[in-house]
C-alpha positions as CSV (number, residue, x, y, z in Angstrom):
1,M,18.2,-49.0,73.2
2,P,20.4,-46.2,74.3
3,K,22.2,-44.3,71.7
4,T,25.9,-44.9,71.4
5,K,28.7,-43.1,69.8
6,D,28.6,-45.6,66.8
7,S,25.0,-44.9,66.2
8,K,25.7,-41.1,66.2
9,K,28.5,-41.6,63.7
10,K,26.3,-43.6,61.5
11,K,23.5,-41.0,61.7
12,T,26.0,-38.2,60.8
13,Q,27.2,-40.2,57.8
14,D,23.6,-40.8,56.6
15,T,22.9,-37.0,56.9
16,K,26.1,-36.2,55.0
17,S,25.2,-38.6,52.2
18,K,21.7,-37.2,52.0
19,K,23.1,-33.7,51.7
20,G,25.5,-34.8,49.0
21,S,22.8,-36.4,46.9
22,S,20.5,-33.4,47.2
23,S,23.4,-31.2,46.3
24,G,24.0,-33.4,43.2
25,K,20.3,-33.1,42.3
26,S,20.4,-29.3,42.6
27,L,23.5,-29.3,40.3
28,D,21.6,-31.4,37.8
29,V,18.5,-29.1,38.0
30,N,20.8,-26.0,37.6
31,K,22.4,-27.6,34.5
32,D,19.0,-28.3,33.0
33,I,17.8,-24.8,33.7
34,K,21.0,-23.3,32.3
35,K,20.6,-25.5,29.2
36,Q,17.0,-24.4,28.7
37,L,18.0,-20.8,29.2
38,D,20.7,-21.1,26.6
39,E,18.2,-22.7,24.2
40,L,15.7,-20.0,24.7
41,Q,18.3,-17.3,24.3
42,D,19.5,-18.9,21.0
43,K,15.8,-19.1,19.8
44,H,15.4,-15.5,20.7
45,L,18.5,-14.4,18.8
46,R,17.4,-16.4,15.8
47,L,13.9,-15.0,15.8
48,K,15.3,-11.5,16.2
49,A,17.7,-12.0,13.2
50,E,14.9,-13.5,11.1
51,F,12.6,-10.5,11.9
52,D,15.4,-8.1,11.1
53,N,15.9,-9.8,7.7
54,F,12.2,-9.8,7.1
55,R,12.0,-6.1,7.9
56,R,14.9,-5.3,5.6
57,R,13.5,-7.4,2.7
58,K,10.1,-5.6,3.1
59,S,11.8,-2.2,3.1
60,D,13.7,-3.0,0.0
61,E,10.5,-4.3,-1.7
62,V,8.5,-1.2,-0.8
63,S,11.4,1.0,-2.0
64,K,11.5,-0.8,-5.4
65,L,7.7,-0.5,-5.7
66,L,7.8,3.2,-5.1
67,Q,10.8,3.7,-7.3
68,Y,9.1,2.0,-10.3
69,E,5.5,2.8,-9.4
70,G,4.7,4.6,-12.6
71,E,6.1,1.9,-14.9
72,S,2.7,0.5,-15.8
73,V,1.3,3.9,-16.5
74,I,4.2,4.7,-18.8
75,K,3.9,1.4,-20.6
76,G,0.2,2.1,-21.1
77,F,0.9,5.5,-22.7
78,L,3.6,4.2,-25.1
79,P,1.2,3.0,-27.8
80,I,-0.7,6.3,-27.5
81,I,2.5,8.2,-28.0
82,D,3.3,6.0,-31.0
83,D,0.0,6.9,-32.5
84,L,0.6,10.6,-32.0
85,G,4.0,10.3,-33.7
86,R,2.3,8.6,-36.7
87,M,-0.2,11.4,-36.8
88,V,2.5,14.1,-36.8
89,E,4.3,12.2,-39.6
90,S,1.2,12.1,-41.7
91,I,0.5,15.8,-41.3
92,N,0.2,16.1,-45.2
93,S,-2.7,13.7,-45.2
94,S,-6.3,14.7,-45.5
95,D,-8.2,16.4,-42.7
96,E,-10.5,13.4,-42.5
97,S,-7.7,10.9,-41.9
98,L,-6.2,13.2,-39.4
99,A,-9.5,13.5,-37.6
100,D,-9.8,9.7,-37.6
101,G,-6.3,9.5,-36.1
102,I,-7.2,12.0,-33.3
103,G,-10.4,10.0,-32.6
104,L,-8.4,6.8,-32.4
105,V,-5.9,8.3,-29.9
106,N,-8.8,9.8,-27.9
107,S,-10.5,6.4,-27.6
108,K,-7.2,4.7,-26.6
109,I,-6.7,7.2,-23.9
110,Q,-10.3,6.8,-22.6
111,K,-9.9,3.0,-22.6
112,F,-6.5,3.3,-20.8
113,F,-8.1,5.5,-18.1
114,E,-11.0,3.0,-17.7
115,D,-8.4,0.3,-17.1
116,L,-6.8,2.4,-14.4
117,N,-10.1,3.2,-12.8
118,V,-9.9,6.9,-13.8
119,E,-13.3,8.2,-14.6
120,P,-14.4,11.6,-15.9
121,F,-17.3,13.6,-14.6
122,G,-18.8,17.1,-15.1
123,E,-21.2,17.1,-18.0
124,K,-23.3,19.9,-19.3
125,G,-26.8,19.7,-17.7
126,D,-25.6,18.1,-14.4
127,E,-26.3,19.7,-11.1
128,M,-23.5,21.6,-9.5
129,D,-21.9,19.8,-6.5
130,P,-19.3,22.0,-4.7
131,V,-17.5,18.9,-3.5
132,I,-16.5,17.8,-7.0
133,H,-17.1,20.9,-9.2
134,E,-15.4,24.2,-9.2
135,A,-17.6,27.1,-10.4
136,M,-15.5,29.4,-12.6
137,L,-18.4,31.7,-13.6
138,T,-22.1,32.1,-13.2
139,Q,-24.5,33.0,-15.9
140,E,-28.2,33.4,-16.0
141,N,-30.3,31.1,-18.2
142,K,-34.0,31.2,-17.7
143,D,-34.5,27.9,-19.5
144,E,-32.4,26.0,-16.9
145,D,-32.9,25.4,-13.2
146,N,-30.6,27.0,-10.6
147,D,-27.2,25.3,-10.0
148,I,-27.3,23.5,-13.4
149,I,-24.0,23.3,-15.3
150,L,-24.2,25.3,-18.5
151,E,-20.6,24.8,-19.8
152,V,-17.6,22.7,-18.9
153,F,-14.2,24.3,-19.1
154,E,-12.3,21.2,-17.9
155,K,-13.8,17.8,-17.0
156,G,-13.1,16.5,-13.6
157,Y,-11.6,13.0,-12.9
158,T,-11.8,10.5,-10.1
159,Y,-9.3,7.8,-9.3
160,R,-10.8,4.9,-7.3
161,D,-13.5,7.1,-5.6
162,K,-11.0,10.0,-5.0
163,V,-11.3,13.3,-6.9
164,I,-8.0,13.9,-8.5
165,R,-9.2,17.0,-10.5
166,H,-12.3,19.0,-9.9
167,A,-14.4,19.9,-12.9
168,K,-14.2,23.6,-13.8
169,V,-17.7,24.7,-14.9
170,I,-20.1,27.6,-15.6
171,V,-23.2,27.4,-13.4
172,N,-26.6,28.8,-13.9
173,K,-27.8,31.4,-11.3
174,K,-31.1,33.1,-11.5
């Protein structure tokens, strides 16, 4: 059958309606994409705000920790200071009771240091280790081996495997 003007009109209308429907579909797709984009942007902003709040809270927490870091140490020394005060007040007491008080304070300090993981080192008779000992003097003692500690001026201390004060010692040199 030959094509007539009416069939051409109909064909043109069909094409126009097809274009209109595809245009409608693309508008729907664009709206969906825009909606998803808005949701993602909102999620992003919320996550960013949440992270900023987290960072601020952590910063405040660390600041407070550093500000009051020594509080537990101070609280640990308060009973020792109280004992020292009582010893000063009882200065008129006998030498024996004063010596007992000093021994009590010393044992409390040693216990407190143990609780903090502070450990003393540097004993007479130990071998000199230049990493942890500081030789103040050398003396000659024929009864002892070389590099043996003869005297301790000041004990050394470690805090959790870190040397916080080197022991000051006299070392034997032949």
